[in-house]
C-alpha positions in Angstrom: 166.8 -50.9 -142.9 168.8 -47.9 -144.0 170.5 -48.3 -147.4 174.3 -47.4 -147.3 173.7 -44.6 -149.9 171.1 -43.0 -147.5 173.3 -43.3 -144.4 175.3 -40.0 -144.8 172.1 -37.9 -145.2 170.4 -39.6 -142.3 173.5 -39.1 -140.0 173.6 -35.4 -141.1 170.0 -35.0 -140.1 170.5 -36.6 -136.7 173.9 -34.9 -135.9 172.6 -31.6 -134.7 174.3 -28.3 -135.9 175.6 -27.6 -132.4 177.2 -31.0 -132.2 178.9 -30.4 -135.6 180.2 -27.1 -134.4 181.7 -28.4 -131.2 183.1 -31.5 -133.0 184.9 -29.4 -135.7 186.1 -26.9 -133.1 187.7 -29.7 -131.1 189.3 -31.2 -134.2 190.4 -28.0 -135.7 192.0 -26.5 -132.6 193.4 -29.9 -131.8 195.3 -29.8 -135.1 196.6 -26.3 -134.4 198.0 -27.5 -131.1 199.2 -31.0 -132.0 200.1 -31.0 -135.7 203.8 -30.6 -134.8 203.7 -33.9 -132.9 201.5 -35.6 -135.5 203.8 -34.9 -138.4 207.1 -35.8 -136.7 208.7 -38.7 -134.8 209.3 -37.2 -131.4 209.7 -40.1 -128.9 210.2 -39.9 -125.2 211.8 -42.6 -123.0 208.8 -44.9 -123.0 208.4 -44.6 -126.8 211.8 -46.1 -127.2 210.7 -49.2 -125.2 207.2 -49.4 -126.6 207.7 -48.6 -130.2 205.7 -51.8 -130.8 203.9 -53.3 -127.9 200.5 -55.1 -127.5 199.9 -53.1 -124.2 199.0 -56.2 -122.2 198.8 -54.2 -119.0 196.9 -56.6 -116.8 199.4 -56.1 -113.9 198.3 -52.4 -113.9 194.6 -53.1 -113.9 194.2 -51.9 -117.5 192.8 -55.0 -119.1 190.9 -53.1 -121.8 194.0 -51.1 -122.9 195.2 -53.7 -125.4 191.8 -53.8 -127.1 191.6 -50.0 -127.2 195.1 -49.6 -128.7 194.5 -52.5 -131.2 192.6 -50.2 -133.5 196.0 -48.6 -134.6 198.1 -51.8 -134.7 200.1 -51.4 -131.5 202.9 -49.5 -133.3 203.8 -46.0 -132.2 202.4 -44.2 -135.3 202.4 -40.4 -134.8 199.9 -39.5 -137.5 197.4 -42.4 -137.1 197.4 -42.7 -133.4 197.0 -39.0 -132.8 194.5 -38.5 -135.5 192.3 -41.2 -133.9 193.0 -39.5 -130.6 191.7 -36.2 -131.9 188.6 -37.8 -133.3 187.9 -39.4 -129.9 188.4 -36.1 -128.2 186.1 -34.4 -130.7 183.5 -37.1 -129.9 184.1 -36.3 -126.2 183.3 -32.7 -126.9 180.0 -33.6 -128.5 179.1 -35.6 -125.4 179.9 -32.6 -123.2 177.8 -30.3 -125.4 174.9 -32.7 -125.2 175.3 -33.2 -121.4 175.3 -29.5 -120.6 172.8 -28.6 -123.4 175.2 -26.0 -125.0 173.6 -24.1 -127.9 175.4 -20.8 -128.3 178.2 -20.8 -130.9 180.8 -19.2 -128.7 180.2 -21.6 -125.9 180.4 -24.6 -128.3 183.6 -23.4 -129.9 185.3 -22.7 -126.6 184.2 -26.0 -125.1 185.5 -28.0 -128.0 188.8 -26.1 -128.1 189.5 -26.4 -124.4 188.9 -30.2 -124.4 191.3 -30.7 -127.4 194.2 -28.4 -126.2 194.0 -29.0 -122.4 197.5 -29.7 -121.0 196.6 -33.2 -120.1 196.0 -34.0 -123.8 199.5 -32.7 -124.6 201.0 -35.0 -121.9 198.9 -37.9 -123.2 200.2 -37.3 -126.7 203.8 -37.6 -125.4 203.0 -41.3 -125.1 201.5 -41.6 -128.5 201.7 -45.4 -128.6 198.7 -45.4 -126.1 197.3 -41.9 -126.9 194.5 -43.2 -129.0 193.5 -45.8 -126.3 193.6 -43.1 -123.6 191.5 -40.7 -125.7 189.0 -43.6 -126.3 188.9 -43.9 -122.5 188.1 -40.1 -122.4 185.3 -40.6 -124.9 183.8 -43.5 -122.9 184.0 -41.4 -119.6 182.2 -38.5 -121.2 179.6 -40.8 -122.8 179.1 -42.5 -119.4 178.3 -39.1 -117.8 175.9 -38.3 -120.6 174.1 -41.7 -120.3 173.8 -41.6 -116.5 172.0 -38.3 -116.7 169.4 -39.8 -119.1 166.2 -41.4 -117.6 165.6 -45.1 -117.6 167.4 -48.2 -116.6 168.9 -48.9 -120.0 170.7 -45.6 -119.9 171.8 -46.3 -116.4 173.4 -49.7 -117.2 174.8 -48.4 -120.5 176.4 -45.5 -118.6 177.9 -47.8 -116.0 179.2 -50.1 -118.8 180.9 -47.1 -120.5 182.5 -46.1 -117.1 183.7 -49.7 -116.6 185.3 -49.7 -120.1 186.9 -46.3 -119.5 188.5 -47.4 -116.2 189.6 -50.7 -117.7 191.6 -48.7 -120.2 193.1 -46.1 -117.8 191.8 -45.6 -114.3 192.4 -41.9 -114.2 189.5 -41.1 -116.5 187.1 -42.0 -113.7 187.7 -38.4 -112.6 186.3 -37.0 -115.9 183.0 -38.8 -115.3 182.9 -37.6 -111.7 183.6 -33.9 -112.5 181.3 -33.8 -115.5 178.4 -35.2 -113.3 179.2 -32.6 -110.6 179.0 -29.8 -113.2 175.7 -31.2 -114.4 174.4 -31.3 -110.8 175.5 -27.7 -110.2 173.9 -26.6 -113.5 170.7 -28.4 -112.6 170.5 -27.0 -109.1 171.4 -23.4 -110.1 169.9 -22.8 -113.5 167.1 -25.4 -113.8 166.2 -24.8 -110.1 165.6 -28.3 -109.1 164.8 -29.0 -105.5 167.5 -30.4 -103.2 165.6 -33.7 -102.9 165.4 -34.2 -106.7 169.1 -33.2 -107.0 170.1 -35.8 -104.3 168.1 -38.5 -106.1 170.1 -37.7 -109.3 173.4 -37.8 -107.3 172.3 -41.1 -105.8 171.7 -42.5 -109.2 175.2 -41.4 -110.4 176.8 -42.9 -107.2 175.0 -46.2 -107.8 176.2 -46.2 -111.4 179.8 -45.6 -110.3 179.6 -48.3 -107.6 178.2 -50.8 -110.1 181.0 -50.0 -112.6 183.6 -50.2 -109.9 182.4 -53.5 -108.6 182.3 -55.0 -112.1 185.7 -53.7 -112.8 187.2 -55.1 -109.6 185.5 -58.6 -110.1 186.6 -58.8 -113.7 190.2 -57.7 -112.7 190.4 -60.5 -110.2 189.1 -63.1 -112.7 191.5 -61.9 -115.4 194.5 -62.0 -113.0 193.6 -65.4 -111.7 193.1 -66.9 -115.2 196.3 -65.3 -116.5 198.4 -66.1 -113.5 199.4 -62.4 -113.2 200.0 -60.4 -110.0 199.3 -56.7 -109.6 202.3 -54.4 -110.0 203.5 -52.1 -107.2 203.6 -49.3 -109.8 201.8 -46.2 -108.4 200.7 -48.4 -105.5 198.2 -50.3 -107.6 198.6 -53.4 -105.4 197.6 -51.4 -102.3 194.4 -49.8 -103.8 191.7 -49.6 -101.1 193.9 -48.5 -98.2 191.9 -45.3 -97.5 193.6 -42.5 -95.4 191.0 -39.8 -95.4 193.1 -36.8 -94.3 196.0 -37.7 -96.6 193.5 -38.0 -99.5 191.9 -34.7 -98.7 195.3 -33.0 -98.4 196.5 -34.6 -101.7 193.3 -33.4 -103.5 193.6 -29.8 -102.5 197.4 -29.6 -102.8 197.2 -31.0 -106.4 194.4 -28.6 -107.3 196.4 -25.5 -106.2 199.6 -26.9 -107.7 197.9 -27.4 -111.1 196.2 -24.0 -111.3 198.1 -21.7 -109.0 201.7 -22.9 -108.9 204.2 -20.0 -108.3 207.4 -22.0 -108.2 208.3 -20.5 -111.6 207.3 -17.0 -110.5 204.3 -15.1 -111.8 203.5 -16.9 -115.0 200.9 -16.3 -117.7 199.2 -19.6 -116.7 198.8 -18.4 -113.1 197.4 -15.0 -114.2 194.9 -16.7 -116.6 193.7 -19.1 -113.9 193.3 -16.2 -111.4 191.1 -14.5 -114.0 189.1 -17.6 -114.7 188.4 -18.4 -111.1 187.7 -14.7 -110.2 185.2 -14.5 -113.0 183.7 -17.8 -111.9 183.3 -16.4 -108.4 181.6 -13.2 -109.7 179.2 -15.1 -112.0 178.3 -17.6 -109.2 177.7 -14.7 -106.7 175.6 -12.9 -109.3 173.5 -16.1 -109.8 173.1 -16.5 -106.0 171.9 -12.9 -105.7 169.5 -13.2 -108.6 167.9 -16.3 -107.1 168.3 -15.3 -103.4 169.3 -18.9 -103.0 170.1 -18.5 -99.3 166.3 -18.4 -98.7 166.3 -22.1 -99.7 168.8 -23.5 -97.2 168.7 -27.1 -98.5 169.6 -26.0 -102.1 172.2 -23.5 -100.8 174.1 -26.0 -98.7 173.9 -28.7 -101.3 175.4 -26.2 -103.8 178.3 -25.7 -101.4 178.8 -29.4 -101.1 178.9 -29.9 -104.9 181.4 -27.0 -105.2 183.7 -28.5 -102.5 183.4 -31.9 -104.2 184.7 -30.6 -107.5 188.5 -30.5 -106.6 188.0 -33.8 -104.7 186.4 -35.5 -107.7 189.1 -34.2 -110.0 191.7 -36.0 -108.0 189.5 -38.9 -106.8 192.2 -41.5 -107.1 193.7 -40.2 -103.9 190.8 -41.8 -102.1 191.8 -45.2 -103.5 195.5 -44.7 -103.0 196.8 -41.6 -101.2 200.4 -42.3 -102.2 199.6 -42.1 -106.0 201.9 -39.8 -108.0 199.2 -37.5 -109.6 201.1 -36.5 -112.7 199.7 -34.6 -115.6 198.5 -37.6 -117.5 195.9 -38.0 -114.7 194.5 -34.5 -114.5 191.9 -34.4 -117.3 189.2 -34.0 -114.6 190.4 -30.4 -114.1 189.1 -29.5 -117.5 185.6 -29.4 -115.8 186.5 -26.1 -114.2 187.0 -24.5 -117.6 183.8 -26.0 -118.8 182.0 -24.5 -115.9 183.4 -21.2 -116.9 182.1 -21.6 -120.4 178.7 -22.7 -119.1 178.1 -19.3 -117.7 178.3 -17.9 -121.2 175.3 -20.2 -122.0 173.3 -19.7 -118.8 173.7 -16.4 -117.0 170.5 -14.5 -118.1 168.5 -11.8 -116.5 171.3 -9.2 -116.8 171.1 -5.7 -118.3 172.3 -5.5 -121.9 175.6 -3.8 -120.8 176.3 -6.5 -118.1 175.4 -9.3 -120.5 177.8 -7.9 -123.1 180.6 -7.5 -120.5 180.0 -11.1 -119.3 180.1 -12.5 -122.8 183.2 -10.5 -123.8 185.0 -11.5 -120.6 184.4 -15.2 -121.1 185.2 -15.1 -124.8 188.5 -13.2 -124.3 189.8 -15.1 -121.3 188.7 -18.4 -122.8 190.5 -17.5 -126.1 193.6 -16.6 -124.0 193.6 -19.9 -122.2 193.2 -21.8 -125.5 196.0 -19.9 -127.1 198.3 -20.5 -124.1 197.6 -24.2 -124.2 198.4 -24.3 -128.0 201.7 -22.5 -127.3 202.4 -24.8 -124.4 201.9 -27.9 -126.6 204.2 -26.6 -129.3 206.9 -25.7 -126.7 206.6 -29.3 -125.4 207.0 -30.7 -128.9 210.1 -28.5 -129.5 211.7 -29.7 -126.3 210.8 -33.2 -127.3 212.6 -32.8 -130.7 215.7 -31.3 -129.1 215.9 -34.0 -126.4 215.5 -36.8 -129.0 218.3 -35.4 -131.1 220.6 -35.0 -128.1 219.8 -38.5 -127.0 220.3 -39.9 -130.5 223.8 -38.4 -130.5 224.6 -39.8 -127.1 223.3 -43.2 -128.2 225.7 -43.3 -131.2 228.6 -42.4 -129.0 227.8 -45.3 -126.7 227.4 -47.6 -129.6 230.8 -46.5 -131.0 232.4 -47.2 -127.6 230.9 -50.7 -127.5 232.2 -51.5 -131.0 235.7 -50.6 -130.0 235.8 -53.0 -127.1 237.7 -56.2 -127.3 235.3 -59.1 -126.8 232.1 -57.1 -127.3 231.0 -59.3 -130.2 230.6 -62.2 -127.8 228.5 -60.3 -125.3 224.7 -60.9 -125.1 223.8 -58.6 -122.2 224.1 -55.0 -121.2 224.2 -53.7 -117.6 223.4 -50.0 -117.5 224.4 -48.9 -114.0 223.0 -45.6 -112.8 221.7 -42.5 -114.6 223.2 -40.7 -117.5 223.8 -37.0 -116.8 220.6 -34.9 -117.3 218.3 -37.9 -117.8 216.4 -38.1 -114.5 213.5 -35.7 -115.3 210.2 -37.2 -116.6 208.4 -33.8 -116.9 209.2 -30.4 -118.3 209.4 -27.6 -115.7 206.7 -25.5 -117.4 203.4 -24.1 -116.1 201.7 -26.5 -115.5 204.3 -29.2 -115.2 204.2 -31.3 -118.3 204.7 -35.0 -117.8 206.3 -36.9 -120.7 208.6 -34.1 -121.8 212.1 -33.1 -120.8 214.9 -30.7 -121.9 217.4 -33.4 -121.0 218.1 -36.9 -122.4 215.4 -39.4 -122.9 217.9 -42.3 -122.3 216.6 -42.8 -118.8 218.0 -45.3 -116.3 216.6 -48.9 -116.2 213.3 -49.3 -114.4 213.3 -52.7 -112.8 209.7 -52.4 -111.5 208.5 -51.8 -115.1 210.8 -54.3 -116.7 212.4 -51.5 -118.9 215.9 -50.7 -120.1 215.5 -47.6 -122.4 219.2 -47.7 -123.4 219.1 -51.4 -124.3 215.9 -51.0 -126.3 217.3 -48.0 -128.2 220.6 -49.8 -129.1 218.6 -52.8 -130.3 216.3 -50.6 -132.5 218.7 -48.0 -133.8 222.0 -49.9 -133.9 220.7 -53.3 -135.0 221.9 -55.1 -131.9 220.2 -57.9 -129.9 221.1 -57.4 -126.3 219.1 -58.4 -123.2 219.4 -56.2 -120.1 220.8 -57.1 -116.7 218.4 -57.3 -113.7 219.0 -55.3 -110.6 220.3 -58.3 -108.8 222.8 -59.0 -111.6 224.0 -55.4 -111.4 224.5 -55.7 -107.7 226.7 -58.7 -108.3 228.7 -56.7 -110.9 229.1 -53.8 -108.5 230.7 -56.3 -106.0 233.6 -56.6 -108.4 236.5 -54.1 -108.0 236.9 -53.6 -111.7 233.3 -52.4 -112.0 233.3 -50.3 -108.9 236.5 -48.5 -110.1 235.1 -47.7 -113.6 234.7 -44.0 -114.2 231.3 -42.5 -115.0 230.1 -41.7 -118.5 231.4 -40.0 -120.7 234.9 -40.6 -119.4 237.3 -43.1 -121.1 236.7 -46.6 -119.5 233.0 -46.0 -118.6 232.0 -48.7 -121.0 233.7 -52.1 -120.5 233.3 -55.8 -121.1 233.0 -57.9 -117.9 232.5 -61.6 -118.7 229.6 -61.9 -121.2 228.2 -58.5 -120.2 228.8 -55.0 -121.5 228.8 -52.7 -118.5 228.0 -49.0 -118.9 228.7 -46.9 -115.8 226.2 -44.2 -116.7 226.2 -42.6 -113.2 225.8 -43.1 -109.5 223.3 -45.7 -108.1 222.0 -48.8 -109.9 218.8 -47.9 -111.7 215.8 -45.6 -111.7 214.6 -47.0 -108.3 217.5 -45.3 -106.6 
C-alpha cells in the first residue's frame, strides 16, 4: 500500500508529461477566458431562481445531477463552482489527449485550450449553479470514449457506466462521446491504416456500449420515476423521447451544424471567417492524406471513411434522433468541439510531407488554432460584460417595482404576486453574437413566469433581494384575474397603475400575454 507521503511522487511519475501539458493548458486558458465570471456575481434569470437548489431534476431525466452538483453545496458560488468546472474540463482534455495519442506540444496546448474556451463552456458557465455538474458530465463522457477504445470487457463495461453517469447528469453530453469515438475511428482508419472489417468491429463495440448505457439509463429512469411518484416534464419534449422522424432529424442535424459554424445573419463575422479557414484546411489535409495513401484503391476503407465523415455532424446533434423537436441551444453543442480537435489532430499526424509543406501545415494549424482560441476568449468576456450590464439594469428595475409595491395600500396583507406578461426587453434568452450564446442577454434578466418550469423570476428576485416572502400565482389564477375589468384595464409597466393590489394578490402588468409560454 502506498504511503500518503509517497503518493505525490507516484502520481507525478504516472501522470505523463503530455497529460500535464494539456491539463495546464486547459486550466490556464480557461482562467483567461472565464476569470471575469469566476470573480464576480453575474447571474442570469435562472440564477435568480436557483441561487440555492438541490437540483432534483428527475422530471427532466437528470437523476444524477443532484449528486454531481452536491460537491459544491448546491449554492450558486461563482469561484468554487467554476473552479471545479475548469478542473473537470482539464481532466476532459487529458482524456482526449490519451484517446487520440497526442504527443506534440503545440497539439496538446491547442487541444486543451479549445476544450476550455469553446463557446458551449461559456454558455454552461452562465448557469454556474450547475456548471460544475455539467463539466463533470463532460469529463465522464470523455472518459467513456477513452475506456470504450481500450481492449477488454472491464474497459467496455466501465466505459458504458461512465456514459450512463454522464447522460444521467445532462443528456446532451452523449454527443461528446459519439463525436470523440467518430474522430478516433477516422484517425484509426486513416493514419493507423486499419482494415474496414477491423474498424467496423470497433464501431460495433462502441455502438454496443452506447446501447447498454442507454438501456440502463432508461430502466433506471423508469424505476426512479415510479418510486418517487414523478412524471416526466414536457420541457424540450422529454416526455415524447423516442418518437423518431428520420427526415426531420437529419434536417435538424445539418441545419444546426451550418447555423453553428457558418451563420451569416449578422453579416460576415470573424467567427464565420475562422470556421471557413478551419474547414478549408481540414479539407486540404484530408485530400492530401487520401492522395498519399491512394485510399480509393481500397473501396471498403474509402467508403467507410465517407460514412464516418458524414456521421460527424449527425453525432454532434444526435438528440434530434431521439426528439426532432428539441431546441438545440448552445448548452447542447459541446459535440461540435470534435471538429476543432480533428483540425488539431492533423498537426500530430500528417507526415510524409516535404520540409516546406510540413512547416506550412504546422504554421497554418498553429495560427488558425490560436485565432480561434483568442476569439473564444474575447467572446466569453463579451458575454460576461453583457451579463454584468443586464444584471445591473435588472436590479434597478427590481428596486423600482419593490418601491411601487411598498406604496400600495393593502400591500402588507398580500401573500401572492401575479406577474402578467413580459417586462420590456426581457424575452431573449441568448445573446445575438456569433455563435448565438445561450444564457446571456443585453436586456433584462427579469423574465416572465415559466409555468412549465414552475418558475417566477421576479418573485424569486423580490424575495431574495428585498426580503419579501411572496408566492407566485399560477397560470390559471392569472387567467381568473384577467377576467376582472380592473386587471384588464391596468396599464403596462412602467406606467402609473401597472402595479396594483387585487384581493390578497399584488398584480404586476408587466406586458402583453400571461407568461413565458405565450
